[in-house]
TORBA-384756 format. One record per residue (C-alpha): x, z, y. Coordinates in pm, whole numbers, plus 50000, padded with zeros to 5 digits. Layout:
BEGIN
XZY...
END
This chain:
BEGIN
882676296859384880796326159536878296347659347875506330959545876806296359450876956305559083873716324759035871516312159319868176300059185868986313258835868936351358869868626375559159871636388859348871136424159215870726411258858873916390658899875836421659005874596441758706875326412158475878946410158588879316447658538878086443758180874836462358247872536433158158872116406457893870716371957970868456348157783869876317457617868276295357883869876315558163873256315157990873186276957959872126273858322875116294758430877496274058216876036242158363876586255758712880206262758618880546228358451881836246258142880826235757789880096260857514883366252157338885346256457660883606289757727884696302357385888226289657455888306308757785886736339757630889506339857370892176340157640892826302757635892966299657257890766278057033888916294956748890896300756429888656276256241889106249156504892866254056498892886251956117890766220356121893306204156353896226214856133894576200155823893846167456001897426164456126898936173155788896776147655608897376119655859901126125655829900826128755448902586162155478901326175055145903546206255124902036218355451898536209155332899136228755008900346258455212897146257955418895016257255102896846286954952896716306655274893046301955359891176297055030890596334655004889986340555376887216364455478886016337755725883566313855551884546285255783888206289155696887406290055323885336258255362888186240755544890606251955273888266235355021888376203255227892176204555234892286210454857889986180754810892296158955018895246168954801893456162454473891896129354568894836112854744896126084754525894286097554219891336080454053890476109953828890326146353931887966175253867886106191154159886326228854189883226251054206883826254254582883816216354620880576212854422878996240254634879996221054948878546188854804875246205854715875016221755059875316187555223872726172854987870196200155065870316193855440867766169255576870016160655869873726166955922874926184256236878246179256410880026202456168878846182555867879606149656039883216160556086883416168155712881486137455600884436120255434884976151455220881396148355094882076111655012885136120054804883136144854597880156121354568882416093854435883186114654127879566123354058878706087453955875236088354110874826055954311871456065154462872746099054582875866082754728873826056954919871376083555040874326102855183875656072055360872256066055516871996102855612875366100655786874266070355987870896085656084872526118656178875106101256397872356081256569870796113856693873826120656912874346085657055872426067857330872756031157428875116041557709876896072957588878496090157291879246124857434880266140157099882346110356982880346107256661881006069756651884606077756555883346100856281880996074356149883726047856154886086069755950883256077555711882306040755674885896031255596885996055655305882476045555196883336008555196886396014454978884376035054729881646008854708883995979154669886185995854409883186008054211880975977154221882185965153880881135997853716878006004053925876045972454005874095987454301877375992954483877705955854559874335955454736875205987654920878555973255032876875941755163874325962655355877115983555506879035951855594876025937855782875585970555972879235969656076879005933356182875965941256397877575971156566878255967756938882045968356928882345973457304881136009257249883846016356990887026036157056890356022156941890216042656620886626032556545887315995856616890315996556382888266012156101885555985956151888065957356134889555971055812886075974055658885225938055745888555926155608888085944555279884565931655223885635895755283888455899455029886085912254760882875893154829883175871455139885515846855307889035852655170890685830955437888935850755712890105882955548893685870355536893605861755906892155895555997894715913355777897575895055947896355907756283895935943256155899365944155996900985934456326899495963556519901965988356670902446020356465899806041756635898426072956467895166054856393896946026756212899486046256005897656040455674896436005255750899235987355567898796008455253895016003055250895335965455293898075961655034896145981254773892805964054825894265929054842895375934054481892145950454365889995923354525892005895754360891595911854019887845916054069887425879654169889485868253870887275888253634884185872153789885745837653759885535833354136887045800754259888645819054555890715841454326
END
């Protein structure tokens, strides 16, 4: 691409020359126009500017996600210890998320750290969540679960849905927020179903979430999002809906090939099948 191809109609030829020599700054609007002309996104520009390396925070986020999905808890613990005192606030926040994942995995009772509570309060104070918060939404849910405030939990679920809707059009999901929402909804559904005996509003919230998932246009879902949706529907039917339908859906899910998105499916289904049966027995449900 020649200089004229790149800057033509955006800045003058002389300005372009001075810009490339580092003698000029440009406005935000001009900068975006140049990136658009190059067909380079802001994230890719940063990657290129850093000599083909992602940012340290983005790399750490990926490491935490991989460690958790593989249930590699020694590695996750190493990441927490290494980054919890980092001078980079993003790295410290991600270390808090990793610490939260360690504490909450397989444990019904754990005490949030001051850093976790600060993260929770920060999310609560925001009117709308941006992409960064959407990526960390499940961490907020885990903290909210332990606060025992049903109205606050439901408000956060609604905020997640409204915030995701900002980034999605009827024909496109350029930031893949549907995947983020699906992962969030799967955690939310489990919290609501497990807690509905202790907190009566949870049953209504779970039913509302179930209806929203049923109404979702599944043809716009990725494989990961569709899997999360199917698990949610299965779980709700076991607890409060059609048990036979849940059993049929579970049989299909359990026969899926071992893809990364389905690694924890069997454990989730096995655990909730037992919990749902116990809840129905306590209610005297004829389907128990």
